[in-house]
C-alpha positions as CSV (number, residue, x, y, z in Angstrom):
1,M,1.5,1.2,-20.2
2,C,3.6,2.0,-17.1
3,D,1.5,5.0,-16.3
4,N,-1.7,2.9,-16.2
5,N,-0.7,-0.3,-14.5
6,N,-0.6,1.0,-10.9
7,K,-3.4,3.4,-10.0
8,A,-4.6,4.0,-6.5
9,T,-7.4,6.5,-5.1
10,V,-7.8,6.9,-1.4
11,S,-9.7,9.5,0.6
12,G,-9.9,9.9,4.5
13,T,-8.3,11.6,7.3
14,I,-4.8,12.9,7.7
15,V,-3.3,11.6,10.9
16,S,0.2,13.2,10.9
17,E,2.1,16.3,9.8
18,P,4.2,16.0,6.8
19,T,7.9,15.4,7.5
20,Y,10.9,15.6,5.2
21,N,11.6,12.2,3.7
22,H,14.2,12.7,0.9
23,E,15.3,14.7,-2.1
24,S,15.7,13.5,-5.6
25,F,16.9,15.4,-8.7
26,G,16.6,18.7,-6.7
27,K,13.0,18.0,-5.7
28,K,11.9,17.5,-2.0
29,F,9.5,14.8,-0.9
30,Y,7.6,14.5,2.4
31,Q,5.8,11.7,4.2
32,M,2.6,11.7,6.2
33,Y,-0.1,9.1,7.1
34,I,-3.8,8.9,6.1
35,S,-6.5,6.9,7.8
36,V,-9.1,5.3,5.8
37,L,-12.0,3.4,7.2
38,R,-13.1,0.0,6.1
39,D,-16.7,-1.0,5.8
40,S,-16.2,-2.5,9.3
41,G,-15.1,0.8,10.7
42,T,-11.5,-0.5,11.1
43,P,-9.0,2.1,10.0
44,D,-6.2,1.5,7.6
45,I,-3.2,3.8,8.3
46,I,-1.5,4.3,5.0
47,P,1.9,6.0,4.5
48,V,2.0,8.7,1.7
49,I,4.9,10.2,0.0
50,I,4.1,13.6,-1.4
51,P,6.2,16.0,-3.4
52,E,6.6,19.4,-2.0
53,F,4.8,21.2,-4.7
54,L,1.6,19.4,-3.8
55,L,1.8,20.6,-0.2
56,L,-0.4,23.4,1.2
57,E,0.8,26.8,1.9
58,P,3.5,27.1,4.8
59,G,1.9,27.3,8.2
60,E,-1.2,25.3,7.3
61,K,-2.1,22.3,9.5
62,Y,-2.6,18.9,8.2
63,T,-3.7,16.7,11.1
64,S,-7.5,15.9,11.0
65,R,-7.9,17.4,7.6
66,Q,-9.7,15.4,5.0
67,C,-8.0,14.7,1.6
68,K,-8.4,12.6,-1.5
69,I,-5.1,11.2,-3.0
70,K,-4.5,9.7,-6.5
71,G,-1.1,8.0,-7.3
72,R,0.7,4.7,-7.3
73,F,1.4,2.1,-4.6
74,Q,5.2,1.9,-4.7
75,S,7.9,0.0,-2.9
76,Y,11.6,0.4,-2.2
77,N,14.2,-1.8,-0.3
78,K,15.6,-0.3,2.9
79,K,18.1,-1.8,5.1
80,N,16.8,-2.6,8.7
81,E,18.6,-2.6,11.9
82,T,20.2,-5.9,11.2
83,G,21.6,-4.8,7.7
84,R,19.0,-6.9,5.8
85,N,16.8,-5.4,3.1
86,H,13.4,-4.6,4.2
87,L,10.5,-3.8,1.8
88,E,9.0,-0.5,2.5
89,L,5.6,0.4,0.8
90,Y,3.9,3.7,0.5
91,L,1.3,5.6,-1.7
92,F,3.1,7.9,-3.9
93,A,0.9,11.0,-4.5
94,R,0.4,12.5,-8.0
95,R,-2.7,14.6,-7.1
96,V,-4.0,15.6,-3.7
97,D,-7.3,17.4,-3.0
98,F,-7.4,18.8,0.6
99,S,-10.8,19.5,2.1
100,P,-11.8,21.2,5.5
101,E,-15.0,18.9,5.4
102,M,-15.3,15.4,6.9
103,F,-16.0,12.7,4.5
104,P,-18.9,10.2,5.8
105,M,-17.5,6.8,6.4
106,R,-19.6,5.4,3.5
107,E,-17.8,7.9,1.1
108,Q,-14.2,7.2,2.1
109,I,-12.3,5.5,-0.9
110,N,-9.6,2.9,-0.9
111,N,-9.1,1.5,-4.4
112,L,-6.2,0.0,-6.1
113,F,-5.6,-1.5,-9.6
114,V,-2.4,-3.1,-10.6
115,D,-1.2,-5.0,-13.7
116,G,2.0,-6.9,-12.9
117,F,3.7,-10.3,-12.7
118,I,3.9,-13.0,-10.1
119,C,7.4,-13.0,-8.9
120,K,7.5,-15.5,-6.0
121,E,5.7,-18.8,-5.7
122,P,2.3,-18.2,-4.0
123,I,1.9,-19.4,-0.4
124,Y,-1.5,-21.1,0.2
125,R,-2.9,-22.1,3.6
126,K,-6.0,-22.3,5.7
127,T,-6.6,-20.3,8.9
128,P,-7.5,-22.3,12.2
129,L,-11.3,-21.5,11.3
130,G,-10.6,-23.1,7.8
131,R,-10.7,-20.0,5.8
132,E,-8.5,-20.2,2.7
133,I,-5.9,-17.7,2.2
134,A,-3.1,-17.0,-0.4
135,E,-0.1,-14.6,-0.3
136,I,1.4,-13.5,-3.6
137,M,4.0,-11.0,-4.6
138,V,3.3,-9.0,-7.6
139,A,6.1,-7.1,-9.6
140,V,4.6,-4.0,-11.3
141,N,6.8,-2.2,-13.9
142,R,7.6,1.4,-13.5
143,P,9.0,3.7,-16.3
144,Y,12.8,3.7,-16.7
145,G,13.2,0.0,-15.9
146,K,12.3,0.0,-12.3
147,S,9.7,-2.2,-10.6
148,D,7.6,-2.1,-7.5
149,Y,7.1,-5.3,-5.4
150,I,3.7,-5.4,-3.9
151,P,2.5,-8.1,-1.4
152,C,-1.2,-9.2,-1.9
153,I,-3.5,-11.3,0.1
154,A,-6.4,-13.4,-1.5
155,W,-9.2,-15.2,0.2
156,G,-11.6,-18.0,-0.6
157,S,-12.0,-18.8,-4.2
158,N,-9.4,-16.1,-5.2
159,A,-7.0,-17.9,-2.8
160,R,-7.6,-21.1,-4.7
161,L,-7.1,-19.3,-8.0
162,A,-3.9,-17.6,-6.8
163,S,-2.4,-20.9,-5.5
164,N,-2.1,-22.2,-9.1
165,F,-0.1,-19.2,-10.5
166,K,3.3,-19.7,-11.6
167,V,6.2,-17.3,-11.4
168,G,6.1,-15.1,-14.5
169,T,2.1,-15.2,-14.8
170,Q,0.7,-11.8,-15.7
171,I,-2.2,-10.8,-13.6
172,R,-4.5,-7.9,-13.1
173,L,-6.1,-7.3,-9.7
174,G,-8.2,-4.8,-7.8
175,G,-8.4,-4.4,-4.1
176,R,-7.6,-2.0,-1.2
177,I,-4.4,-1.0,0.5
178,Q,-4.4,-2.3,4.1
179,S,-2.3,-2.0,7.2
180,R,-1.7,-4.9,9.5
181,R,0.0,-4.8,12.9
182,Y,2.0,-7.8,14.0
183,Q,4.6,-9.0,16.6
184,K,8.2,-9.7,15.8
185,T,10.3,-11.6,18.2
186,Y,14.0,-11.2,18.2
187,D,16.7,-13.7,19.4
188,D,16.8,-12.1,23.0
189,D,13.0,-12.5,23.3
190,F,12.4,-8.9,22.7
191,I,9.0,-8.3,21.1
192,Q,8.4,-5.4,18.8
193,I,5.2,-4.3,17.3
194,K,5.4,-3.5,13.7
195,T,3.1,-2.7,10.7
196,A,2.9,-4.4,7.4
197,Y,1.3,-3.0,4.3
198,E,-0.4,-5.1,1.7
199,V,-3.2,-5.3,-0.9
200,S,-6.4,-7.2,0.0
201,I,-7.6,-8.5,-3.3
202,S,-11.3,-8.2,-4.2
203,D,-11.0,-9.4,-7.9
204,M,-8.3,-10.6,-10.1
205,E,-7.6,-12.4,-13.5
206,A,-4.7,-14.1,-15.1
207,M,-3.6,-12.7,-18.5
């Protein structure tokens, strides 16, 4: 089950060269970013963790190259500058197809399916323009007893449905991985621009 409860497929343009991220059990992993266009033309910039064996031959350039990635949308807790845990999210690549050709906008892909459990009370509200929105946190099991914690956004009728979910409810949802820039203000009035990653839900059901 844990191999099929978190499946992501994205295709778009690589916007950074891979940089070393970490090593685990003797294997090296690198991080890069991929830009995937929405129907509106707005790009989502998605962080990708890629095992070394999936990279191109040494000396190859990545920036501006097209690729299609299949994997899982995962999370881990990282301590921030204040010592508090901060949830980092990324697409973990299990397969990467590199292409020298450009994908037309209509052919860029950003699909995610997850099957998990509500792990925090949903937050429901209306925007200043009256649009309904709900924020939910979904815990998705990995093999070996670990879990990923994935923030999700639902709109309209999906928001009303999500507002009634209880902690522990099992849900299946489909959507896209999106990036969102926001301002964080610190005690000394210092303002920092940061990026949040979340899932924009297109469909879902409670099990």
